[in-house]
Legacy VTK file of the C-alpha trace (Angstrom):
# vtk DataFile Version 3.0
C-alpha trace
ASCII
DATASET POLYDATA
POINTS 400 float
112.345 -136.275 -102.875
114.857 -134.332 -104.630
118.385 -135.316 -104.515
118.114 -138.978 -103.604
119.484 -138.523 -99.865
120.259 -141.718 -98.325
118.895 -142.948 -95.051
122.138 -143.433 -93.863
123.316 -140.171 -94.816
120.803 -138.434 -92.913
120.935 -140.556 -89.658
124.599 -139.684 -89.812
123.836 -135.958 -89.718
121.180 -136.497 -87.117
123.676 -138.358 -84.748
122.133 -141.549 -85.126
123.595 -144.784 -86.705
121.688 -145.019 -89.609
119.385 -148.223 -88.339
116.390 -145.980 -88.166
115.461 -144.120 -91.202
114.461 -140.260 -90.026
111.145 -139.135 -90.780
112.131 -136.565 -93.269
115.155 -138.541 -94.834
115.381 -137.614 -98.608
114.206 -134.446 -98.155
116.705 -131.423 -99.274
116.177 -127.737 -98.021
118.045 -124.721 -99.155
117.271 -122.442 -96.442
118.294 -118.494 -97.126
118.341 -117.674 -93.490
120.980 -117.361 -90.875
118.787 -116.311 -87.998
115.319 -115.594 -86.606
112.352 -117.853 -87.181
113.431 -119.306 -90.330
116.795 -120.480 -88.984
114.402 -122.498 -86.336
112.825 -124.230 -88.878
115.764 -125.494 -90.614
117.094 -126.550 -87.188
114.033 -128.704 -86.779
113.870 -129.858 -90.175
117.414 -131.191 -90.090
116.363 -132.641 -86.625
113.729 -134.836 -88.419
116.359 -135.716 -91.169
116.141 -133.261 -93.865
119.198 -132.302 -95.673
119.423 -128.699 -94.607
121.948 -126.590 -96.753
122.214 -122.996 -95.469
122.877 -120.247 -98.188
124.498 -117.433 -97.196
126.320 -114.122 -98.595
129.862 -114.311 -99.860
131.689 -111.849 -98.195
131.993 -108.342 -99.434
133.430 -104.915 -98.837
131.120 -102.968 -96.733
128.525 -105.760 -96.576
127.242 -106.746 -93.051
127.243 -110.618 -92.272
125.058 -111.856 -89.701
126.849 -115.083 -88.399
125.518 -116.907 -85.387
127.743 -117.521 -82.419
129.189 -120.709 -82.756
126.532 -122.644 -80.275
123.239 -121.071 -81.825
120.969 -123.026 -83.447
122.772 -126.520 -82.005
125.696 -125.438 -83.868
124.231 -126.052 -87.073
124.422 -129.863 -86.460
123.690 -131.707 -89.379
123.907 -128.874 -91.880
125.901 -127.866 -94.533
126.357 -124.153 -95.995
127.341 -122.610 -99.177
127.849 -118.988 -99.844
126.659 -117.027 -103.232
126.826 -113.807 -104.550
122.800 -113.700 -105.277
123.222 -110.156 -106.438
125.324 -111.450 -109.722
123.999 -113.294 -112.594
126.140 -116.117 -112.313
125.099 -116.389 -108.496
121.321 -116.349 -109.444
121.763 -119.052 -111.857
123.641 -121.328 -109.147
121.035 -120.975 -107.083
118.323 -121.652 -109.548
120.345 -124.806 -110.516
120.514 -125.691 -107.216
116.919 -125.574 -106.583
115.955 -127.697 -109.449
117.434 -130.531 -106.908
115.490 -129.332 -103.859
112.144 -129.662 -102.410
112.056 -126.652 -99.876
113.345 -123.464 -100.107
113.235 -120.795 -97.012
113.865 -117.564 -97.061
113.421 -114.441 -94.768
114.059 -111.519 -96.721
111.349 -108.469 -96.617
108.841 -108.765 -99.029
109.610 -108.443 -102.898
113.258 -109.075 -102.113
113.563 -112.398 -103.389
111.358 -111.621 -106.691
113.963 -108.373 -107.108
117.102 -110.968 -107.025
115.308 -113.159 -109.539
114.670 -116.086 -107.052
111.278 -115.555 -106.167
108.740 -118.429 -106.316
107.454 -117.906 -109.796
111.150 -117.932 -110.894
112.241 -120.913 -108.835
108.741 -122.716 -109.970
109.694 -122.286 -113.329
112.753 -124.508 -112.802
111.179 -126.698 -110.293
107.326 -127.025 -110.329
106.885 -129.042 -106.906
108.756 -126.720 -105.145
107.637 -125.543 -101.578
108.774 -122.110 -101.248
108.118 -120.533 -97.543
108.339 -116.979 -97.152
108.942 -116.140 -93.336
108.290 -112.325 -92.431
107.366 -110.663 -89.537
103.905 -109.394 -90.647
103.637 -111.453 -94.017
103.556 -110.426 -97.547
100.675 -107.905 -97.384
99.224 -105.549 -95.303
99.878 -102.249 -94.284
102.484 -103.274 -91.734
104.493 -105.748 -94.186
107.385 -103.545 -94.823
107.888 -102.762 -91.020
111.454 -104.143 -89.477
110.480 -106.085 -86.213
111.753 -108.619 -83.543
110.044 -111.032 -81.559
109.051 -108.581 -78.573
107.008 -106.479 -81.633
105.408 -109.664 -83.084
104.303 -110.399 -79.158
103.168 -106.878 -78.607
100.857 -106.476 -81.680
99.019 -110.299 -80.930
97.997 -109.439 -77.483
100.249 -111.400 -75.875
102.226 -108.908 -73.959
98.945 -107.165 -72.855
97.257 -110.075 -70.893
100.312 -110.986 -68.703
101.193 -109.940 -65.395
102.431 -106.314 -65.487
105.856 -105.398 -64.281
106.804 -103.522 -61.713
106.426 -100.278 -63.619
103.080 -101.040 -64.671
104.752 -102.361 -67.859
103.883 -105.094 -70.322
106.424 -107.711 -68.703
109.506 -109.075 -71.291
109.209 -112.887 -71.799
111.660 -115.343 -70.872
111.882 -116.722 -74.525
111.494 -115.756 -77.685
108.532 -117.406 -78.310
107.423 -115.401 -81.738
110.390 -116.600 -83.371
109.933 -119.954 -81.779
106.471 -121.353 -81.900
104.924 -118.011 -84.058
107.450 -118.203 -87.058
109.853 -121.301 -86.865
107.160 -123.928 -85.845
104.553 -122.371 -87.787
107.128 -122.575 -90.672
107.816 -126.085 -90.104
103.949 -127.194 -89.894
103.060 -125.369 -93.287
106.293 -127.217 -95.107
105.223 -130.571 -93.800
101.856 -129.966 -95.004
102.716 -129.062 -98.513
105.249 -131.954 -98.473
102.470 -134.314 -98.151
100.516 -132.949 -100.513
103.570 -133.223 -103.033
102.100 -130.676 -105.584
104.288 -127.732 -104.354
103.059 -124.548 -103.063
103.723 -121.084 -101.730
103.785 -120.387 -98.088
103.374 -116.871 -96.648
104.659 -117.644 -92.885
103.565 -113.937 -90.898
105.188 -114.959 -87.409
102.787 -112.266 -86.427
99.577 -114.443 -87.619
101.471 -117.152 -85.965
101.431 -115.549 -82.489
98.032 -114.575 -83.189
97.165 -118.308 -83.360
98.634 -118.897 -80.001
96.409 -116.214 -78.656
93.234 -117.598 -80.167
91.585 -118.710 -76.814
91.732 -114.999 -75.597
90.705 -113.472 -78.937
88.056 -115.725 -79.581
86.392 -114.718 -75.816
86.361 -111.250 -77.202
85.124 -111.762 -80.528
82.001 -113.979 -79.181
81.644 -112.108 -75.866
83.019 -108.446 -76.049
84.909 -109.209 -73.080
88.470 -107.961 -73.145
91.169 -110.162 -72.003
93.836 -109.023 -69.679
95.575 -109.548 -66.466
93.260 -111.079 -63.756
90.710 -111.589 -66.406
90.531 -115.469 -66.368
91.922 -118.516 -64.371
95.146 -118.648 -66.348
95.605 -114.992 -66.221
96.259 -114.516 -62.637
92.596 -114.079 -61.454
92.610 -116.952 -58.820
95.388 -117.823 -56.204
95.132 -121.318 -57.526
97.110 -120.470 -60.538
100.301 -118.280 -60.045
103.986 -118.550 -58.812
104.928 -118.043 -55.316
108.245 -117.572 -53.324
109.468 -120.019 -51.099
111.665 -119.939 -48.094
115.038 -119.754 -49.319
113.976 -117.338 -52.054
113.341 -119.336 -54.884
109.699 -120.156 -56.915
107.055 -122.866 -57.390
104.601 -122.573 -60.115
101.141 -123.721 -59.035
98.421 -124.300 -61.003
95.665 -126.305 -59.565
92.758 -125.507 -61.958
90.722 -128.555 -61.172
88.893 -128.246 -58.033
90.525 -132.049 -57.005
93.840 -130.744 -57.331
93.230 -127.218 -55.714
91.665 -129.476 -52.824
94.953 -131.500 -52.716
96.812 -128.450 -52.392
95.124 -126.670 -49.546
94.969 -129.886 -47.591
98.554 -130.670 -47.924
99.375 -126.830 -46.966
96.834 -126.857 -43.973
94.475 -124.459 -45.608
91.525 -126.727 -45.907
89.291 -123.803 -45.236
90.045 -122.368 -48.432
89.390 -125.696 -50.636
85.502 -124.647 -51.448
86.675 -121.050 -52.318
88.793 -121.592 -55.305
86.929 -119.324 -57.798
85.408 -116.903 -54.745
86.519 -113.391 -56.012
85.486 -112.240 -52.706
88.456 -113.962 -50.925
91.493 -114.169 -53.627
93.570 -111.712 -51.576
93.306 -113.434 -48.411
93.660 -116.577 -50.005
97.113 -115.449 -52.116
98.238 -114.109 -48.568
97.789 -117.406 -46.806
99.525 -119.284 -49.248
102.179 -117.151 -49.488
102.812 -117.513 -45.426
102.841 -121.141 -45.639
105.137 -121.858 -48.793
107.708 -119.153 -47.419
108.189 -121.638 -44.407
110.502 -124.074 -46.352
112.599 -124.402 -48.880
111.479 -124.884 -52.745
112.830 -128.115 -52.725
111.201 -129.288 -49.608
108.122 -128.027 -50.946
108.396 -130.348 -54.108
108.882 -132.974 -52.203
105.490 -132.878 -50.386
103.457 -131.282 -53.418
104.613 -132.302 -56.776
103.964 -135.787 -56.566
100.400 -135.429 -54.788
98.283 -134.572 -57.645
98.818 -130.649 -56.760
99.874 -129.564 -60.243
102.909 -127.587 -58.467
106.654 -127.574 -60.163
109.539 -126.016 -59.382
110.771 -122.399 -61.248
114.133 -124.111 -62.582
116.824 -121.807 -63.744
118.382 -122.828 -67.072
121.678 -124.196 -64.939
118.825 -126.301 -63.036
117.041 -127.680 -65.756
120.336 -128.851 -67.515
120.613 -131.339 -64.555
117.258 -132.061 -63.911
116.364 -135.852 -63.582
113.134 -135.693 -65.825
115.110 -134.070 -68.504
117.919 -136.641 -68.159
115.506 -139.628 -68.205
114.430 -138.161 -71.326
117.665 -137.664 -72.969
117.276 -134.006 -73.652
121.026 -133.102 -73.855
123.545 -134.304 -76.223
127.391 -134.238 -76.679
128.730 -132.698 -79.481
132.329 -131.478 -80.698
133.038 -128.378 -82.570
136.163 -127.564 -84.709
137.458 -124.726 -83.114
135.589 -125.102 -79.602
136.054 -128.399 -78.626
133.534 -130.732 -76.602
130.015 -129.281 -75.149
126.783 -130.233 -74.475
123.706 -129.016 -76.228
119.917 -129.736 -76.143
119.352 -132.950 -78.312
116.328 -133.393 -81.153
113.562 -132.875 -78.464
110.081 -133.017 -80.584
108.203 -136.397 -81.112
109.542 -138.661 -83.936
112.685 -136.693 -84.388
116.056 -138.632 -84.768
117.874 -139.210 -81.318
121.724 -139.074 -81.348
123.786 -142.051 -80.133
127.169 -140.721 -80.953
128.604 -136.907 -80.246
127.918 -134.729 -83.098
130.549 -133.260 -84.984
129.579 -129.952 -85.689
130.329 -128.045 -88.986
132.630 -125.304 -89.772
133.195 -123.265 -92.336
131.791 -124.085 -96.118
130.901 -127.215 -98.398
130.640 -125.064 -101.492
132.718 -127.652 -103.767
130.886 -130.514 -102.593
127.159 -129.342 -102.927
127.824 -127.606 -106.294
129.019 -131.308 -107.491
125.897 -132.548 -105.963
123.957 -130.111 -107.834
125.352 -131.583 -111.152
128.118 -128.671 -111.858
130.856 -129.856 -113.314
134.598 -129.185 -112.278
135.566 -126.280 -114.433
132.242 -124.521 -113.517
132.924 -124.676 -110.199
136.634 -123.815 -110.517
135.348 -120.468 -112.448
132.399 -119.623 -109.686
135.040 -120.036 -107.223
137.964 -117.506 -108.704
135.330 -115.309 -110.037
133.652 -114.721 -106.328
130.456 -116.052 -106.961
130.989 -118.790 -104.542
132.708 -118.902 -101.487
LINES 1 401
400 0 1 2 3 4 5 6 7 8 9 10 11 12 13 14 15 16 17 18 19 20 21 22 23 24 25 26 27 28 29 30 31 32 33 34 35 36 37 38 39 40 41 42 43 44 45 46 47 48 49 50 51 52 53 54 55 56 57 58 59 60 61 62 63 64 65 66 67 68 69 70 71 72 73 74 75 76 77 78 79 80 81 82 83 84 85 86 87 88 89 90 91 92 93 94 95 96 97 98 99 100 101 102 103 104 105 106 107 108 109 110 111 112 113 114 115 116 117 118 119 120 121 122 123 124 125 126 127 128 129 130 131 132 133 134 135 136 137 138 139 140 141 142 143 144 145 146 147 148 149 150 151 152 153 154 155 156 157 158 159 160 161 162 163 164 165 166 167 168 169 170 171 172 173 174 175 176 177 178 179 180 181 182 183 184 185 186 187 188 189 190 191 192 193 194 195 196 197 198 199 200 201 202 203 204 205 206 207 208 209 210 211 212 213 214 215 216 217 218 219 220 221 222 223 224 225 226 227 228 229 230 231 232 233 234 235 236 237 238 239 240 241 242 243 244 245 246 247 248 249 250 251 252 253 254 255 256 257 258 259 260 261 262 263 264 265 266 267 268 269 270 271 272 273 274 275 276 277 278 279 280 281 282 283 284 285 286 287 288 289 290 291 292 293 294 295 296 297 298 299 300 301 302 303 304 305 306 307 308 309 310 311 312 313 314 315 316 317 318 319 320 321 322 323 324 325 326 327 328 329 330 331 332 333 334 335 336 337 338 339 340 341 342 343 344 345 346 347 348 349 350 351 352 353 354 355 356 357 358 359 360 361 362 363 364 365 366 367 368 369 370 371 372 373 374 375 376 377 378 379 380 381 382 383 384 385 386 387 388 389 390 391 392 393 394 395 396 397 398 399
């Protein structure tokens, strides 16, 4: 791959010792996004061992600089940063020279912006025929909504996701507890597409639409409608609140359990342990669901959440606690899986953060040394710029 990054270098960036070569060692990424789905994609690629270089805008009068808080995106561990004035001729030329030694470019401007800047796919491809160029936008490069501004909630709205969930107190579509569209619909969507293109090895242009990505997550419900004409919604099916065996219940201490006893054997176990054997044979009997829910609620209210976890969770009932963020950070299962890592930030000191979690990612063995500031001089040297050229770019403000 471009750049000739050594295994040891990427392993060090990923927090390891270099004993095992990360899966994406040697892959170099220029990421023009500082926040949102494309930034999440860069985070995951870096955790797989890619060399991710974040490209930001130089500070300028009146310009709005989007700078994530220091702990966002895992503190940009294992990444480096350069600031470029892409609106200047020298800035554009600098980016294109860097792209010559790059495998992947990720951008999240609105459709048409990179072409106007002179760094669009066709231009970059003339400098690097094998480039994988990933454009990540809310609604994609084409269609009547392509120029709309949007955020996570908008993409969940147009994909049907909000319409099938349990309504809020006002009958409103409830707000989700995580930015699912940005993460899965956009970031993971981009990573999957990029990896597929890298496997092919011939370069590609990737039009990643976050809304399309969420629509793909909704395919079970959408395909049901397309095939049968039946409109999915709240309490339409097993997984959307129709039956008592699949919902959340409050316990005696005000905390909550998630019950997902879909299979009859799990539902029978659940009913037996609650002393409600009479309902075991009525799991999908619509006529008695309100009574079943009421009986389950009454029994579960008799004990604290963790007492029920001791009774139910290890007994083939598909019951789990609804953990708060503070609780999950101390959870024994996540601790056993090495889900959290130690890190050191130059200004903010010691902190904990989520470790690389996805299968095949390099796991940390030492505290991460989180980056701060820019690495422009070193990055330009690696891209083949001379000291004289770098001095000129810095002095004229094209690079910072």
